[in-house]
C-alpha positions in Angstrom: -14.1 9.4 6.1 -17.3 9.4 8.1 -19.8 6.7 7.2 -22.4 7.8 9.7 -24.3 9.8 7.1 -24.9 6.6 5.2 -25.7 4.5 8.2 -28.1 7.1 9.6 -29.8 7.3 6.2 -30.6 3.6 6.4 -28.1 2.6 3.7 -27.2 -1.0 3.5 -23.5 -0.7 2.8 -23.1 -4.3 1.6 -25.5 -3.5 -1.3 -25.1 0.3 -1.8 -21.4 0.9 -1.2 -20.7 4.7 -1.8 -18.4 5.5 -4.7 -16.3 7.8 -2.5 -15.6 4.8 -0.3 -14.6 2.7 -3.2 -12.3 5.4 -4.5 -10.6 5.9 -1.1 -10.2 2.1 -0.7 -8.6 1.7 -4.1 -6.4 4.7 -3.4 -5.2 3.1 -0.2 -4.6 -0.3 -1.9 -2.5 1.4 -4.7 -0.5 3.3 -2.1 0.2 0.1 -0.2 1.3 -1.7 -3.4 3.6 1.2 -4.2 5.1 1.0 -0.6 5.6 -2.7 -1.0 7.3 -2.3 -4.4 9.6 0.4 -2.9 10.5 -1.8 0.1 11.4 -4.7 -2.3 13.6 -2.4 -4.4 15.3 -1.1 -1.2 15.9 -4.6 0.1 17.4 -5.7 -3.2 19.5 -2.6 -3.3 20.8 -3.2 0.3 21.5 -6.8 -0.5 23.4 -5.8 -3.7 25.5 -3.3 -1.7 26.2 -5.8 1.0 27.4 -8.4 -1.5 29.5 -5.8 -3.3 31.1 -4.8 0.0 31.9 -8.4 0.9 33.4 -9.0 -2.6 35.5 -5.8 -2.2 36.8 -7.0 1.3 37.9 -10.3 -0.2 40.0 -8.5 -2.9 
């Protein structure tokens, strides 16, 4: 996303933050939250599989 159009127009981004920027930032935040949730699920799944494999080896 190119912010030069806003800066060249004299926009003060701290006061007049464009809606398209807000939407893109929130989209990125949601995507990152989704990635973190998937990583956590995958870690738990791997941990469960490892524990099951250890348990099966003992039997």
